[in-house]
N, C-alpha and C positions, 0 to 999 in steps of 0.2 A: 597460409592457413595453418592453424594449430593442429597438431597431430599427437595423439597419446594412446597408449595401450596400457590397460591395467589388468592384472591377473590376481584373483583372490583364490588362494590355495586352501585356506581355513578361515574360521571366524576371525581370528586375530592376525592373519598373515596375508598381507596384500602387497603387491609390487606394482609400481607405476613407472612407466617408461615414456618420458617426454621425447618425442622425435624431432623437436625443434633443432634445426641445423643438421640433422642426419640426412645423408644422401638417400633420396627415395628409391625404393626398389620397384622395378617394373612388375606389373600384375603377374605375368607368366613366371618371372624369376621368384616371386613370392610363393606361387603355387608349387614350383619345383623344390624350393627350400623346405616347405612344409611336407611335401611328399617324401623327400630324403629323410627328414627327421622322424616322420611317421614310421618309416621302415627301420631306421637306426635305433629308435627307442622301443621297437617291438610293440607298437600300438595295435589295438584290436578295434575293428569297426563297432560303433555304438548300436547300429541297427541290425536286426536279425537278417535282413535282406542282404547285408554285406555292403550296401551302398554307403559311400562316405561323402557327405556334403562338406564343403569348405569349412563351414562353421564347426562341424563335428571334428574335422581334422585339427583345427586350431585348439579346440577344447581338449581332445585326447593327447595332443602333443604337450600342451601345458600341464596336464595331469601327470603324464609320464616324466616330464622334466623335473617336476617337484622342486624343492628348495635348492638342491645342489646346482642345477642349471640356471634357475632364475637368479641366483646370486652371482653367476658368472657374467661379467659385464659384456663380453663379446657375444656369447651365445644369446643372452637375453635381449641385447640390442638387435641382433639379427632376427630373433623371434618376433619382436615388436614390429620391425620393418616388414617382415614377411606377412604377418597377420594383417597389418594395415593395407598392404598392397594386394594380397590375395582377395581380401573381402571388399576392397575398393572403398574403405571407410576411414575417415581421419581419426575418429574416436571409436575405440573398441574396448569393451569390457568383458573379460572372461571370468566367469564365476564357476570354479571347479566344483565346490560342494553343491551348488544349485544346478549344475549341469546346464549352464546357459551362457550364450554369447549374445551380447547386446551391442547396439551401435548408437 
């Protein structure tokens, strides 16, 4: 099954990560990786309640990573694998300016 994660950081700045041939990450491993990055990148919850949904975590980690980490081949590949695994979706689109994650 084809698996891909795309991240739009700005109107003219989009990154696509084709996961063809990449070793799949287990659901729980993807969640843990995103949790670790959420803390490491000093992300803040999007909701006033402080509740952080998985999609929110993917969005805020992508926003905090910005261009520098999205251009790092190792980090971006791990991000794409973790996002796909945690959300349990083969196709994930992260739109940072639009504050949306779609499948």
